N, C-alpha and C positions, 0 to 999 in steps of 0.2 A: 262635478264630483271632486275635482282637484283644486277648485278655487279656494284660496286662503288655507291650503293644506301644505304640509311639509312632506316631501318625497325624497327618499334616499335611494341611490342606484349604486350597487356594488359593481366594480368593474366598469364604472361609468364613462371612462375615456375611450372605450371600444366603439366599434361601428354602431352597435345598437344604442349604446348610451347617448351618443351624440345625436342620433336621429330622434331618440325618445325625448331628449331635452328640447330640441328644435320644435317638436310637435307640441309638447306641453306649453312652451312659451307662446306658441301661435294660438292655441285654443283656450288656454286657461290663464288665471292670475294666481299662481301658487304663492304661498307665503315664503317657502324656501325650497330649493332643489339642492340636495347635497350629493356631490360626486365623491364617492369613496373608492379610492384605488391606491396602488402602491408606487406608481411611476410619476415622479415629480415633473419630468419633462413633458409627458403627455398631458398632465394637468395644466402646466404652464401654457402649452400650445392651445389647449381647448379653451382656456380662460381668455385668450386673445379674441376669440370669436364669440363665446358665450359669457358675457360679462355683465349681464343684467343684475340689478340690485338684489335679486332673490337667490343668486347663485352662490354656493359655498363649495370650496374644494378642500377635501379632507384626506390627507395622506394617511394610509393605513392598509393593513393586510387582513383579509378575512380569517387568517390563521390566528390573529391576535384578538381574543375575546374581549379583554378590557377596553381596547381601542374601539371595537365595534359597539360595545355597550355605551361608551361615551358619545359616539357618533349618532346613535339612534335615539338619543334623548329628545322627547317631544316630537318624534317622527310619526306621521300618520300612515304612510304607505311605503313599502320597500319593494324594489325590483332587484332580484338577485341575478346579476348577469356575469359575475366574476367566475372564471374557471380556467384551468389549464386544458386546452382544446386540441392540441396537435397530437395526432394519433402516434406517429413514430417516437416523438419526444416523450410522450407518456409511457410508452413501452420501455424506453431506455432509462427513464427516471420514475419508476413506478411509485415509490413512496412519496415523492414530491407531488405527484398527481393525486394520491390518496389524501395527503395533508390538506391540499387546497379544495379538491372537489367533494370530499366526504367530511373530513373534520371541519373544514371551513364552512360547509353547509350547516353543520350542527351549531357552529358558533353563531351564524346568522339567525338560526331558529331561537337559540337561547337569548340572544341580545334582543330580538323582537319581542319575545314573551316578557322578558324582564322590564322592558320599557313600555309595554302596553300598546305596541304598534297595532293599528287596526287591521290591515290586510297586507299579506306578503305574496308575491308571485315569483316563483323561481323559473328561470329559463332552462329548458332541457334541450334535447337533441334526438333526432331519429336514431342515432347510434345507441341510445339507451334502451331501445326496444330489441329484445333478444340479442344482447350485446355479444360481440366476438373479440373485442379489444378492450384494453384497460380503461381507456377514456370512456367508452360506452358503459362499461361495468361500473365505473365510479359515478357516472351521471345517473345510472339506474339506482345506485345506492342513495345518491343525493335525493332523487325523486321520492324514494321510499321514506326518507327522513322527513321531507317536507309534508308528505301526505299524512304520515303518522303523527306529526307534530300537532295536528288538530285534536288528537286524543290525550295530549298532555298539557293542554292550556288550562284545564280546570275551569275556574270561573272567569278567567281572562277572556277578553273579547277578540283576541288575536286569531286570525284565520289565515290558513296557508293553502295555496294551490300551485299547480305546475302548468306551464305552457310548453308544449313540445312541437317543434316544426323542423322542416328539412333545410337543405342548403340555401343560404342567402345569396342572391345575385349580387356580385360585386363586393362582398365583404372581404376584409383583409384575410389573406391566405386561401381564398377560394379559387376555383379553377379558372373562372373568367378573367380575372386580372393576370393570372399566370399565362393563359393562352394569349392575351393581348400583348404581354411583354415579349413573348416569342415572336408574335407577328411583327411587332415594332422593331425587333432585333434582326428581322429579315430571314427567319427560319422558313424552310421550304416545306416542312411537314410538322403536324401537331401530334403529340403523343397521346394515345388512347390506351387505357388500361385493359379494356375488353370491349369488343364491338357490340356486345349485348347489354352493357351496363346501363342502368337507369338511375335517376335521382329525382327526388321531389325538389321543387324550386319555389322560392318566395322572395319578394323584394323586401328591402329593409323597412320601407314604409308600411307595407302590408303586415310585417311582423310586429311593428310598433302599434299599429291600429288594433291588431288582434289582442295584444297584451292589454291595451287600454280598455277595450270592450270587456275583457274577461274580469277586470277589476269590478265591473258592474254586474257581471253574470254570476260570479262565484258565490257558493255557499261556504266552501272550504273543504279540501280533500280531493277535488277533481284534478284530473289531468286533461287539459284542453288541447285538442289536435285540430288544426284548420284543414279544410278541404282545399288543397292546392294542386297545381298541375305537375305532371312528370315530364321528363324528356330523356331520350337516349343521349348518351355522351357523344356518340358519333354525329347525331343530328345537331347538337349544340355546336360542335366544331365546324360542321358544314355551314351552319347559319352565319357564324361570325367570320369564317374564312373559306368561302365557297371555292376558291381557286387553289387552296393548299391541299396537299396529300395528307394522309393520316397513317401513322404506324403504331402497331400494337406493342406495348411494353409490358403487358401482364399485370394482373391484380397485385397490388402491394400488400405487404403483411398487415393483417388486421382490417382489411377492406372487404366489404360485401359486394356482390354483384348487383343486388337490389337492396334498397333500404325499406324498413318497415316502421310505421308509426303507431298502428294499433295491432299488436300481435294476436294471432289466432287464439292463443291460450287466454287472452283477456276478452274474448268475444262475449262471454256471459256477463261482463262488467261494462260493456261498451254501449253507449247511447248515441244515436245519430240525430243531429239537429240539421237545420237547413244548410248552414255553411261550415259546420264543424262537428267533431265527435267529442264526447266526454267519456273518459275511462273513470269509473267510480272507484273509490277506495275499497279494498278488500274487507276491511274491518272498520266499524263505527262503534266506538265506545260511548263517547260523551254527547254525540249528536245523532239523531235519526233524521236523515234528510231524504226527500224524494228528488233524486238528481235528474229525473226526467223533466222537471220543471225548474228552470234556473231563476235567479233573483230578478231577472228582467221579465219573467213570465213566459219566456220562450219554451215551447213544448217539444220534447224529443221522443224517440221510440227506440226500443231495444233492437240491436242488429240481429241478424240470423246466426244460428249456431255455426261455428266454423268460419265466421267472417274474419278477414284480415285486410288491413289497409296497407298495401305495399306499393312501391313505386312502379313495379312492372304490371300490376293488376289494376292500376288506376283507370278511371273512366274519362279523365280529363288530361289531355296531352297538349303541351305547348307546340304551336306551329312555329316555323322560322320567323314569320312576321311578328307574332306575339312576343317571341323572345327578344327580337331587336327593339320592339317598342318598349318593353320592360327595361332593357339596358339603357335606352335613352332617358327614360323616366328616372332611373337610378342615378344617372349622371347629373340630371337636373336637381335631384334631391340633395346631392352632395355639395352643391354650390351654396 
């Protein structure tokens, strides 16, 4: 699908972008891969490792529509990964979060339509489902923009979908590297926000593979949600540091006890497939699609009324051994 195609990744110097590029280069022969981001140092460092002839590094901010329009010229596929993601920082700098996560999202949409991009997938987060903080609310608004964009393309072929998943094991700013740093620094106890707290977990490679698969599955307008395991934070801490104590520091502002990826209020729109869920768009103006059958021919079925996919009601839970295996795989992927 990606052979001889041009792919642009916004925020491409992040953890996802690097693993996405690594995977594309291993599996396909793309014409060009364009890394679009605003940090020249990160681009310089990434270019030392990923310097294939197809690689292009494009300095630019998603807030800058003319720059995006130039960058997307002759692009076939776009992965929108750029965002301001830190919950407390977003709360302290709300308008900056809105400029990037909402207005920037609209710029990506406009540039993609203007350039006739074939398909766009925007990365979302579990925090966008029934959000309680600005980051989650801004990503929900972004998701709505991308889903609705399918209704404003007119005769253009551009189609937009969203991929939503939970915490990524080992990604920058996540709890695992933080715990590991505390362990390396000789701390005797690990901080736990709440002994009952649960989270969804996915590896970086699993996230990349899910996005790649959904480029093949998508009609346009879907929000794709993978079936992934949950784990209590206390169990995670115990798995990686069985000899250390744990102390409760309380839930931080804007933080949930449990995360949700398919809200109960969207149950009437949710379709279950073998390894994922699809949340259908609420409105279809320009295309009438049966989302229970995707572009690969996979068949799904409507979930029951009142269904909710949340980290505390999950049927798949990570064991200590499974977590440690995934951590080792993540370390291997980073090399």
